[in-house]
Every structure is written in structure tokens, then in C-alpha cells.
N, C-alpha and C positions, 0 to 999 in steps of 0.2 A: 731508238735510232739515235746515232752518233756519228759526229763528223770526225774525220782523221786530223788530229790536232798539228799535223805537220804540215797541213795545207796554209800556206800564207801568201796569198797571191800579192801580186804588184796591182795596186789599185788605180793605178794612172797609165797611160799610155807612153811607151819610152820616149816619143820625139818630145823635144823641148816645146815650151810655150812660147808663141809668139809675143812680141812686145804688145802691150795693151794701148793701143793708139787709133786715131781716126783720121783719114786724109783731110776732112773738114767737118764742121758742124752741119748735122743733119737731124733736125727733130723727127722727121718721119721715121728714120731709122730707129731712132731712140725708141720711138712708140712701138716699132716692130719687136723690139728686144724686151720691152717692160714686162711682158707676160712671165717670162722667165725668173723674174724676180716678186713679182706680187700676185701672179695668178693660184687658184688654190691647188694647181700641180706645178708650183715653183720649185726652184733650188732650195727656198727655205722649207717648204714642205718636205721636200727630200732630207735635208740636214735634220729636222726635227723628228721625223720618222724614224731614221736611222739611228738616232741617239735614242728615243724611245725603245726602239728594238734591242739597242744594246742592254737598256736596263732590265727588259724582261727575259731576254736570252742569255744572259750572261753565265748564270748558275750551270744551265746544262749544257750550252753549246757556247764555250769560252772562245774557240777558234773563230766562230761565226760572229760573235760580239765583239772581238777584237778588229775583225774586217769590216763590219758596220760602222765602227766608230773611224777607222782610216777612211773609208767612204765619204762619212759625213765631213771630214776635214777637206777633202777634195771638194764636195760639194760647196764648201765655204768659199774654197778659192774660187771656184766658179762664179759664186755670187760677187766677191770682191771684183773680179774682172768684168762681169756684166754692169755691175753698178758704174765702175768707172767709165767704161765704154757708154753708157747711157749720159754720163755728166759731160763726156767729153763731145758727145754729138747735140749737146744742148737741151737734153732732156733733165726730169727730175727722177732720180732713182728711189723714190719714197716706196713704201710697201702698199700704199692705198691710193687708188685714183680719187676717192672725196671719203669724208668720214663715215659714210654709210656702206662703203665697199673694202673693209679692212681685212688683210689676212687675218686668220685665227686658228687657234688649235683644232678647230673642228675640221680643218682640211685633212687632218691626220687619219690614216685607218688603224686603228687602234687594237687590231685583231692580235690575239696572243696563239693563234694556230700557226705554227711553223710554216706549212705548205702554203697557206694563203698569203703570208707576209712575204715569202720568196717570190711567188709567182707574181704577186702585186709589185714588188720592188722591180722583177724583171720588166714586166710592162711598162712601170713608169719610166725606166731607164730606156727602153726602146723608144718609148713616146719622146723624150727628152730628145734624144739623139735625132730622131727624126725633126723635130722641131728647130734646132738648131741648123741642121743641113737645108732644111726648106727656107728657113729664114734667109741664110746666108747666100742662097740661090737666088734671093729677090733683092739684095744688097749689093750695090756696085762700088763699094768701098773695100779695097783688097786688105787693108788692115783689120777692118771689122770682120770682114769675111773669114780671115785667117783665125782668129780668135774664137768665132763661132765653130769653126770646122775642127779646131783643136779639142774643144770643149766635147764637140759631139763623139771625138775619139775615146774620150775618158768614158762617156756614157757607154759606148759599146763595151769597153773592158768591163764595166760594172754589170752589163746583160752578161757577159760570159761568167762572171763571176757567181752571179745567181744561178744562173742555170747550172753551173757546176754543184752549187749547194743543193739544187733540187734534186739532182742526180745522185749526189752521195746520201742524200737522206732518205732515199727511197720514196720520195714524195710523188 
């Protein structure tokens, strides 16, 4: 099974990112956003998953590996925006709630099965988009909502990319 090496998708939505700001401090809103940074299904998990997959798939699927690394960089940008929002809202953007509940590398799915990896990635991106849209619907700060909605747009692009690779691989 091979991928077309000419497939080099845009890994972000074409719309510009809004400014990362908040109308005012609101620690409750910060708490609502924190799972995207520190939960086991967080942006950090996405970044590390895609880097790992880049490492294991690059020999056989170079186009996919390149795309995974580009998506990882987008997810890092999301982390930066989210951490900044949490700080602006009066929260602490650390990766653990307490010393016993730290994010760790066990959050990754270390599968080497291509179909499983692509399907899992697609499902994680769908869940992330839903999280951002749902969270934005509960927040009444237009600046924060704009950032969350924009991040959701990227996650939807990622869903389409993984869907394309699933179809192209015959998986």
C-alpha cells in the first residue's frame, strides 16, 4: 500500500488566526480550556503522537510522515494559543492539576498499524473539534470564542486529511 507522493495538503484552514486575547480575566473559562492542554487526549498528546508516527512511518510512507510533522507543528501552535488564553483568563497553564495527575507518554497510542493510526488520528481530531466548538458555545467572551472556533477549523482540516489517507491506503 502506497500513498501518492504528490499529495501535500494544507494543514491549516485558510482563514487567519484571530488575536489571542480575552475581554477580561475569568478563571472559570480558563478551567474549561485546560483539558485541551493537560488531559490525556490533549494537544500535547496529539503533538507527541504525530511525531512518533512520523518516526515509525517515514521510511515507507514519506508523504504521510511529512504531513504528520506539519500537523504536529499546527498542534503546537494551538498549545501556545491555548496556554496564552489560560494565562490571560487568570489560570495556570501547567500540564498537571497536581503531582499525581501528570500527563505522560502513556497517553499515546503506540500502534504501528497504519489503518489503526489513521483511524485513531481522525477520531481524535473529530473529538478535538467538538470539544472546542462545545467549549466556545459555553463561553461568553468573543475573543476567546474566536480562538477556540478557529482552532476547531484546523482540527476539521486534519480530519479530512486523515480521511483522505485512509481512502488512499485502501484501509
